[in-house]
N, C-alpha and C positions, 0 to 999 in steps of 0.2 A: 587387494585390500578392500574389505567391505566396511563401510561406515554406517553405524546405526544412527538414524535421525534422533532417536530418543536420547542417546548418549551425547550427540552433538548439541542438543538443546541444553543438557546439563553443563557441558563445557562452556557454551555461550553464557549461561547464567553465572558460572564461576568467574568468567572474564569480566562480566558486567558488575557483579556484586563484590568480588574481591575475596570472599571466604566461602568455604563449603557450607557453613551454617546458614549464611545469608542466601546462597543459591538454593539450598534445600527448602528454606522458608518460602522463597518465591515460587518454587515448583510444587510445594505441598508434599514433600517427601521428608523422610528422616535424613539426618546428616550421614548416618552410616550407609543408607541405601545409595545416596549420591556418591559417596566415596567409593563404594564397591563398583558402581557403574563407570566411574571415571577411571578406576584402575583397569577395568576390562577394556575401556576405550584405548588406554595406553598399550595394552597387550595387542589389541586389534591392529594398531598402526605400526607397532614395532619400534617406536622411538620414545625417548623420555619426554613426556609432556609436562611433568610436575616435579617440583623439588620442595622439600620440607625446610622451612625456616622456623625453628622452634616448634610451636604447635600449629603453625600456619602452613597451608599448602599454597605454593606460588607457581604460576605458569612459567615454564622455560621459554626460551625464544621460539622453539618449535611449537610449543603449546599455544603461545600467543598467535603464531602464524595460522595454526589450525582453527583457533577460535575465531579469527577474523574471516576465514573462509566459511566457517559454520554459519556466520551471519548471512553470507551470500547464499549458501546452500538452502538454509531454512526459508529465506525470502523467496528463492526460486521455487521451492515446493509449494509455498502459498500461491504464487502466480500460476503454477501448473494446475493446482486444484481449481483455481478460479477459471482458467481457460477450459478445463474439462467440463465444468458445470455449464459454461456458456455454450459448449458444443453439443450438449445433450438435448434430445427432443423432450424426454421426460426427465425432470430434474431429480437427482438423487444426491444427498449429502448428509453428513453427520456433523453437527455443531455442538460445542460445549459452552454452556452459559453460566455466568456467575449470578447468583440470585441471593436475596435475603427473604426472611419469613413472609412479610406481608405481600411482596411481589409473587413469591412462590405459591401462596395460598389464594391470593385475591385476583391476580392479573394473568398469570401464566396458564392456568388450566383452561379457561375459555379460548385463549389465543392458540394453544397447542391443539386443542380439539378441532378448531376450525381449520388450522393448518393441515392436520392429518387427513381431514376430509377432502381438502382440495389438492394437497401435494403430499401423498402418502410416502413418497420417497425421501422426504426430509425428516431426519431424526434429530431432535434436540435433547441433549442430556444436560442436566443441571448440577451445579456444585454450590452448596450454600456457604457463603462467606460473609463476613462483616462488610457493610456497604463501603467502608473506607479502604477495604482491601481489594475490591473487585477490579478497579481500573488498573492497578499495578499488575494483576494476573493477566489481563488482556495484553498489556504492553510487553510482558515477558513471554508471551506465547503460550501460557498455560491454558488460557480460555480463548475461544473464538470471539466472544462478545460478553458484555456484562451489563447489568442494570446499575446505574449510578444516580445519585440525588444531588440536588442543588436547592438551597433554602432561600427564601426571600430576604431573611435577615443575615444570611451567612452564605454568600456565593463561594463556590469551591474554586480553588486554583486549578488550572487545567494543563495537562501535558500535551504539547503540540504534536507528539507522536500518535495521539489518539484523535479520532473523530467521534462526535456524539450527535445523536438525533433525539429530540424530545418526543416521548411517546405518551406521556400523561402529565397532568397537573393536579396535585392534590391539595386539599385544605386540611389544616390541623384543627382538631377540636379538643376541648377540655374533657378529660375523663375523671369523674369524681365518684366516691361511694354513693350509693342510692340515698337521695334525700339531703345530702350535705350541701349541695348548691341548688336551691329551689328555683332560681331564675332560669328562663329559657335561653338567655345569652349573658355572658360575663366578659369583662376585660381581663387580660392577664394580671393587671394590677390588683383586681379584686381577689385573685388567688394567692396574693403575696404572703398572707398569714397562714396559709395551709401548709402542712408538711407535704413534701414532694417525693414521688418515686420516679427516678430518672436515671438514664444511662450516664456513664462517666464522661468527663469533659474531653477525653481523647477520641470519643466516637463523634461522627458527624451529627447525629441526632442530639446527643447530650450537649455538644457544644452549641448547636443551633438554638436549642431551647434556652440555654443559659444566656446567650446573646440577646435573644428576643426579650427575655425578662429584664436584662440589664438596660436595654434601650428604653424600657418602660419604667425604669427607676428603681428596680429592686433586684436583690439576689434571691433566688429560690432557696428555701430551707430544705435541703436534701436530707430526708429521713432514711431513705433506702436507695442505694445505688446499685442498679441491676442493668445488665446489658440487653437482655431479651425483652422485646415488647410484650410478648405473651405473659412473661413473668411479672412485669410491671403492672399489667392490667389485672392479673390475678391478685396482686397485693392491694391494688385499688379496690377491687371487689371485696376484699377482706377488711376494708375500712382503714388501711394504713397510710393513705395519702392521696394526692391527686397527681395526674400526669397529663401529657398531651398525646394524642393518637391521630394518625393520618386516616384519610378515607379508606385506603386499602387495609389499614390495620384494624378497621371495624369488624373485619371478618374473624378476628381473633378474640372478640369481646366475650368475657365470661359473665355469669349472673352477678348481680349486685353492683353494676356499674351504670351510672347515668352519663350520657354524652351531651355536652352543653356547648353550644356555638360560641365562638369568640367574636366579640364585637369589632376587634381590630384584626383583620385577616393575617394569619401566618400561613404561607403557602410553600410548597416545594414542587420542583420539577423532577420527574422521573425520566431519565434518558437511557438510551442504549449506546454503549461505547464500544468501538472497534478500532483496529489498527488503521491508521490514516493513509497508508500507502495504497495508491490506486483507488478504484471504485469498489464499493462493497460487493462481496460475492452475491450472485443471484439468489442463492438460498437464504443468505442473511437479509437481503432486501425483502424477501417474502415473509420472513419472521418479523421484521420490523413492521411491515404493513399489517400483519395479523395481530400484533400486540397493540398497535394504534387503534385498530378496529375494536378490539376487546375493551380498551380504555374508553373509547367513545361510547360504547354500549353502556358503560357504568357512569356516564356523565363526567368523565375525567379527560375530555378531549385535549390533545396537545396544542390546540390553537389558543387556549387560555394563556394569559400572561401573568407574571408575578407582579404583586403590587410594588 
């Protein structure tokens, strides 16, 4: 019997999530692709792993047994990878990272350029996800590590299965159409009467900005709800409202936008999250160090603290 690690990972997610659709979402595949791979796994092992209950697929007793062993097998693969990296004179590894737009454009390029120069055997591949999705993808094994955020007015709940290390601390700024806010610095309260362009309340950023405004006594008047920071800034540049933008997000700035400092700081931490079992892989440690160095070069050093 030959067991595919790829299919075992899918079986593990079905066991964890309970449905093929949820497992597919966690692994970023279609439900039909996961179903096909699980059917092949059943043929590979030659016993019934699943049974249908209406429209749901449920693990049989043997399926549950294999899923429990899949946890151990996949953990062992991770430990073996770690051990091999430790044993190498010249480090070679491939890592997959979860990123979002401002990190991918503002922080990762200088970090990976420096890493490639010093450790050419380490390859980092990226997958763009919403910030609120990246931690779950690390926990589920889809990603080796991800960037996550934590706001001064909205600390994130944390999964004990994950470890995180702060790599940068950003300040948020007001972004307004050119000439609309003539002062060099404003409070959030002074922006209360302006229309806002903001992500929805289910996103970390959208929720954090709403909480910051509420704590200062007002609800932002949302004229346009958009999820992408670049889209929000483009709408600001067209005169459609104001928003907030982080230090790294300034790399996405279009024409027609003024950046105005906030008199009451709103900050956020950028961290790298990885699975907490054991010590980080040597390759991951080098990536973290490279990202921290790149952040420090931009004045976003991780030693800064949130207010």
